[in-house]
C-alpha positions as CSV (number, residue, x, y, z in Angstrom):
1,M,-25.7,49.0,12.9
2,I,-22.3,48.1,12.3
3,R,-21.8,45.4,9.3
4,A,-19.5,42.9,10.3
5,K,-17.8,40.4,7.9
6,V,-15.8,37.4,9.4
7,I,-13.0,36.0,7.4
8,G,-11.7,32.7,8.7
9,A,-15.1,32.3,10.4
10,G,-14.7,28.4,11.0
11,G,-11.6,28.4,13.5
12,Y,-11.3,29.0,17.0
13,G,-10.7,32.8,16.5
14,G,-13.8,32.9,14.3
15,V,-16.3,31.3,16.1
16,G,-15.0,33.2,19.4
17,L,-15.5,36.2,17.4
18,V,-19.1,35.1,15.9
19,E,-20.3,34.3,19.7
20,L,-19.4,38.1,20.6
21,L,-20.6,39.7,17.7
22,L,-24.0,38.0,18.1
23,G,-24.4,39.7,21.7
24,H,-23.3,43.3,20.4
25,P,-25.9,45.8,20.1
26,E,-24.3,47.7,17.4
27,V,-23.3,45.1,15.3
28,K,-25.0,42.7,12.4
29,I,-22.8,39.8,11.1
30,T,-23.6,40.1,7.1
31,R,-20.9,37.5,5.9
32,L,-19.2,34.4,7.0
33,V,-16.1,33.4,4.9
34,A,-13.3,30.8,5.2
35,A,-11.1,28.6,3.0
36,A,-12.6,25.7,4.4
37,D,-16.0,24.4,5.4
38,V,-17.6,26.5,2.5
39,G,-21.2,25.9,1.8
40,I,-21.8,24.5,5.6
41,A,-24.2,26.6,7.9
42,M,-22.1,28.0,10.7
43,S,-24.5,26.1,13.2
44,D,-23.8,22.9,11.7
45,L,-20.0,23.3,12.2
46,W,-20.6,24.9,15.6
47,P,-23.9,23.2,16.9
48,H,-24.2,25.3,19.9
49,L,-24.8,28.5,17.7
50,K,-28.0,26.6,16.2
51,G,-31.0,29.1,16.0
52,F,-28.3,32.2,16.6
53,C,-26.1,31.9,13.4
54,D,-27.3,29.6,10.6
55,E,-25.6,31.5,7.9
56,P,-23.5,29.5,5.1
57,I,-19.9,29.8,4.8
58,L,-18.9,31.5,1.8
59,S,-15.7,31.2,0.0
60,Y,-13.8,34.3,-0.6
61,D,-14.5,34.3,-4.6
62,D,-18.3,34.1,-3.9
63,P,-19.5,37.3,-5.1
64,R,-21.6,37.8,-1.8
65,A,-18.1,37.6,0.1
66,K,-17.0,40.6,-1.7
67,E,-20.2,42.9,-0.6
68,P,-18.9,45.9,1.2
69,A,-19.0,45.8,5.1
70,D,-18.3,48.6,7.6
71,V,-15.7,46.0,9.5
72,V,-13.9,43.2,8.0
73,F,-12.0,40.9,10.6
74,F,-9.5,38.6,9.3
75,A,-9.6,35.7,12.0
76,T,-6.9,34.1,9.7
77,P,-3.4,33.0,10.0
78,D,-0.3,35.1,8.8
79,G,-0.1,35.7,5.2
80,V,-4.1,36.0,4.4
81,G,-4.9,39.2,5.4
82,M,-2.1,40.9,3.6
83,K,-3.6,39.5,0.3
84,Y,-7.0,40.7,0.8
85,A,-6.7,43.8,2.8
86,E,-6.4,46.3,0.3
87,D,-9.6,45.0,-1.6
88,E,-11.5,45.5,1.7
89,L,-10.3,48.9,2.4
90,Q,-11.0,50.0,-1.0
91,R,-14.4,48.9,-0.6
92,G,-14.7,51.3,2.5
93,A,-13.9,48.8,5.2
94,K,-11.9,49.1,8.3
95,I,-10.0,46.0,9.2
96,I,-9.1,44.2,12.0
97,D,-6.4,41.1,11.4
98,F,-5.8,38.6,13.9
99,S,-2.4,37.6,12.4
100,G,0.8,39.3,12.6
101,D,0.5,40.5,9.0
102,F,-0.2,44.2,10.4
103,R,1.3,44.3,13.7
104,F,4.0,46.3,12.7
105,Q,4.8,49.7,10.7
106,Q,8.3,48.9,9.8
107,L,9.2,46.3,7.2
108,E,12.4,45.2,8.9
109,V,10.6,44.3,12.0
110,Y,7.7,42.4,10.2
111,N,10.5,40.5,8.4
112,E,12.0,39.6,11.9
113,Y,8.9,38.4,13.0
114,A,8.2,36.3,10.0
115,R,11.6,34.6,10.1
116,R,10.9,33.6,13.8
117,A,7.4,32.4,12.8
118,G,9.0,30.3,9.9
119,K,6.9,32.2,7.4
120,P,7.8,33.4,4.2
121,I,9.7,36.8,4.7
122,A,8.0,38.7,1.5
123,H,5.2,40.9,2.7
124,A,2.5,41.0,0.1
125,S,1.3,44.6,0.8
126,P,4.4,46.3,2.3
127,H,3.0,49.6,1.2
128,L,0.3,49.2,3.9
129,L,2.4,48.7,7.1
130,P,2.9,52.5,7.6
131,Q,-0.7,53.1,8.2
132,A,-1.3,49.8,10.3
133,V,-1.6,50.6,14.0
134,Y,-1.2,47.8,16.8
135,G,-4.1,46.8,18.5
136,L,-4.1,46.6,22.1
137,P,-6.3,49.5,23.6
138,E,-4.8,49.2,27.0
139,L,-1.6,50.8,25.9
140,E,-3.0,54.1,25.2
141,S,-1.4,54.6,21.7
142,P,-2.6,57.8,20.3
143,R,-3.2,56.1,16.7
144,L,-5.5,53.9,17.9
145,N,-8.5,55.8,17.5
146,S,-11.9,56.3,15.2
147,D,-9.4,57.6,12.2
148,A,-7.4,54.3,12.0
149,R,-8.8,51.9,9.2
150,L,-6.1,48.9,9.6
151,V,-5.3,47.2,12.8
152,G,-3.2,44.4,13.7
153,N,-4.9,42.8,16.7
154,A,-2.0,42.0,19.3
155,G,-1.0,38.6,19.7
156,C,-2.2,36.5,22.6
157,F,1.3,36.0,24.4
158,A,1.9,39.8,23.7
159,V,-1.3,40.9,25.6
160,S,-0.6,39.0,28.5
161,V,3.1,40.0,28.9
162,L,2.2,43.8,27.7
163,L,-0.6,44.3,30.2
164,G,1.7,43.1,32.8
165,L,4.8,45.2,32.1
166,A,3.1,48.2,30.6
167,P,3.2,50.3,33.9
168,A,6.7,49.5,34.6
169,A,7.9,50.4,31.5
170,R,5.8,53.6,31.3
171,Y,6.9,54.7,34.8
172,D,10.8,53.5,34.3
173,L,10.4,51.0,37.3
174,I,12.7,48.3,35.9
175,D,15.9,47.7,33.9
176,P,15.1,47.4,30.5
177,D,17.8,45.0,29.7
178,R,16.8,42.5,32.6
179,V,13.3,41.3,32.0
180,I,12.1,37.7,32.0
181,C,8.9,36.6,30.7
182,D,8.1,32.8,31.4
183,C,4.7,32.1,29.6
184,K,2.3,29.1,29.5
185,T,-0.3,28.6,26.9
186,A,-3.2,26.2,26.5
187,V,-3.3,24.1,23.4
188,S,-6.1,26.0,21.6
189,G,-3.4,28.4,21.0
190,A,-2.3,26.5,18.2
191,G,-5.6,26.5,16.4
192,K,-8.2,24.1,15.1
193,K,-6.3,22.2,12.5
194,P,-5.3,18.9,13.7
195,Q,-1.4,18.8,14.3
196,A,0.8,15.6,15.7
197,A,2.2,17.6,18.3
198,H,-1.1,18.5,19.9
199,H,-2.7,14.9,19.4
200,Y,-4.4,14.0,22.9
201,P,-1.8,11.3,23.8
202,V,1.1,13.6,23.1
203,R,-0.4,16.5,25.2
204,Y,-2.2,14.8,28.2
205,E,0.1,15.1,31.2
206,N,2.9,16.7,29.3
207,M,4.3,20.4,28.9
208,N,7.2,21.5,27.1
209,A,9.0,24.7,26.3
210,Y,9.1,25.5,22.6
211,R,10.7,27.9,20.1
212,L,13.5,28.6,22.3
213,S,15.5,30.1,19.3
214,G,13.2,32.9,19.4
215,H,9.5,33.5,19.4
216,Q,7.7,35.7,17.2
217,H,5.7,37.5,19.5
218,V,9.0,39.0,21.1
219,C,9.1,41.5,18.3
220,E,5.8,43.2,19.1
221,I,6.3,43.0,22.9
222,E,9.7,44.6,22.5
223,Q,8.2,47.4,20.1
224,E,5.5,48.3,22.4
225,L,7.7,48.4,25.6
226,E,10.1,50.6,23.7
227,R,7.2,53.0,22.5
228,L,5.8,53.2,26.3
229,S,9.1,53.8,28.0
230,G,11.2,55.6,25.2
231,R,13.9,53.1,25.4
232,P,15.1,49.9,23.9
233,Y,13.8,46.8,25.8
234,R,15.4,43.1,25.6
235,I,13.5,40.5,26.9
236,V,13.8,36.8,28.0
237,F,10.9,34.9,26.5
238,T,10.2,31.4,27.2
239,A,6.9,29.8,25.6
240,Q,5.5,26.6,27.0
241,V,2.5,24.6,26.1
242,V,0.2,23.0,29.1
243,P,-2.3,20.3,29.0
244,M,-5.7,22.5,29.1
245,C,-8.0,24.1,26.8
246,R,-7.8,27.7,27.1
247,G,-5.9,30.3,29.3
248,I,-2.5,31.9,29.2
249,L,-0.5,32.3,32.6
250,S,2.6,34.5,32.3
251,C,4.8,35.1,35.0
252,L,6.9,38.4,34.3
253,Y,10.2,39.4,36.2
254,G,12.2,42.9,36.3
255,E,15.0,43.8,38.3
256,L,13.7,47.3,40.1
257,R,15.5,50.5,39.9
258,P,17.2,51.7,42.9
259,G,14.8,53.1,45.5
260,V,11.4,51.6,43.8
261,G,9.7,49.9,46.8
262,R,6.2,47.5,46.7
263,A,4.1,50.6,47.6
264,Q,5.4,52.6,44.6
265,V,4.9,49.7,42.4
266,L,1.2,49.0,43.3
267,E,0.3,52.6,42.9
268,A,2.1,52.6,39.6
269,Y,0.2,49.5,38.4
270,R,-3.2,51.0,40.1
271,T,-2.6,54.2,38.5
272,Y,-1.7,53.2,34.8
273,H,-4.5,50.7,34.7
274,A,-7.2,52.6,36.4
275,S,-9.0,53.5,33.2
276,H,-8.7,50.1,31.7
277,P,-11.9,48.5,32.7
278,F,-10.9,44.9,31.7
279,V,-7.4,44.7,33.7
280,R,-7.9,44.0,37.4
281,I,-5.0,44.2,40.0
282,Y,-4.4,41.8,43.0
283,D,-1.9,41.9,45.7
284,R,0.3,38.7,46.6
285,S,-2.3,37.5,48.7
286,A,-5.0,36.6,45.9
287,A,-5.8,33.0,45.4
288,I,-6.5,33.3,41.4
289,G,-5.6,31.3,38.5
290,T,-6.4,31.1,34.7
291,V,-10.0,29.7,35.6
292,H,-11.1,33.0,37.1
293,V,-10.8,34.8,33.5
294,R,-12.0,31.8,31.3
295,G,-14.6,33.1,28.8
296,S,-14.2,36.5,29.9
297,N,-12.2,39.8,28.4
298,F,-10.4,40.4,31.6
299,C,-6.7,40.2,32.6
300,N,-6.4,39.6,36.2
301,L,-2.6,40.8,37.3
302,I,-0.8,39.9,40.5
303,V,1.6,42.5,41.3
304,D,4.4,41.8,43.9
305,V,7.8,42.6,44.8
306,D,10.3,40.3,46.2
307,E,12.3,42.5,48.4
308,R,14.9,39.9,49.0
309,T,16.1,39.9,45.2
310,N,14.6,43.5,44.5
311,T,12.6,41.9,41.8
312,L,8.9,42.9,40.3
313,R,7.2,39.8,39.9
314,V,3.6,40.2,37.9
315,I,1.6,37.1,37.2
316,S,-0.6,37.8,34.1
317,H,-3.8,35.8,33.6
318,I,-5.8,35.9,30.4
319,D,-8.2,33.9,28.4
320,N,-6.2,33.2,25.0
321,L,-9.3,32.8,22.8
322,V,-10.9,36.2,24.3
323,K,-8.8,39.0,25.5
324,G,-5.8,37.0,23.8
325,Q,-7.9,36.9,20.5
326,A,-11.5,37.5,19.6
327,G,-12.4,39.7,22.5
328,N,-9.6,42.1,22.0
329,A,-10.5,42.6,18.5
330,V,-14.2,43.5,19.4
331,Q,-12.6,46.1,21.9
332,N,-10.5,47.3,19.0
333,M,-13.5,47.6,16.9
334,N,-15.4,49.6,19.6
335,V,-12.4,52.1,19.5
336,L,-12.6,52.4,15.6
337,F,-16.4,53.2,15.7
338,G,-16.1,55.5,18.8
339,L,-18.1,53.2,21.1
340,P,-17.4,52.1,24.7
341,Q,-14.7,49.8,24.9
342,T,-16.8,47.6,27.1
343,M,-19.5,47.3,24.7
344,G,-20.6,43.7,24.1
345,L,-17.7,42.6,26.2
346,M,-18.4,43.2,29.9
347,K,-19.5,40.0,31.2
348,F,-17.7,37.5,33.7
349,G,-16.5,34.0,32.8
350,S,-17.8,30.6,33.9
351,N,-16.6,29.0,37.2
352,P,-15.9,26.2,37.7
């Protein structure tokens, strides 16, 4: 059995991860760690886990929290994993970090990410960045394999955009300088900690765009599209928050290369994603929305071409807390340990 330690167990990312790991046939959760809610049983914090996970949450300073594990998940905000990753690596663990701390190999790219996110620029462990691997299995990075030890789990917006644009980038279907990403996210993407901007009276019947000066996920999106295509990408990205609990809907647009038509686009998308069990391709007639991936690790893509304007149009649907976070992390773990990517994840969501 794979011994798993979850750091940041009490948040939305942590509890979603615990839910999935409890159902994984090859994993045993050995320790739950967090900065808050220390000493509280996981099932007291999250009552739906009563009888399934009654372990107490430990502080990171607790000697039990430092016991070795095979995999350590940092379901934590930016700045935490970079402080403690080296200790866990020295204990022999593989690490999957939910934040942006290890999504970039180059320090200058991380610095731009941190600037956009409003975080301190200084990285606490810059020497670890060259060994970090970007964690989105569907991008088929040759570095994401059983030899990897440090994975930066992809950001939720990035997952929705990259799954929707990867085939276009790989097969050079669109102009890399004319890409628009119009993305809407549910409120749970802001995390568990209460904030004035996400208070119920503020969010109810209200939607708004934010971080128009530059969203941090643009850095990883452009990084990975360039790796796939071999040429630089410059995207226009607009993030919006909508009054619902979970889900991301991304409307993606790109100007098609001359001679590229709808049939070629659909063939390219079906070919690229044929070996990706969590990506489902639909044409323009599909009547689907975010509810149809809620609670699952699936990404549903409507792939279309507007012939009048010669524009690729892809509508990407994911659950921001599963494929956009905890589910993708478990999928990465499966890759790191040579297990089928679908293990512990092949389940449909709930509807209605």
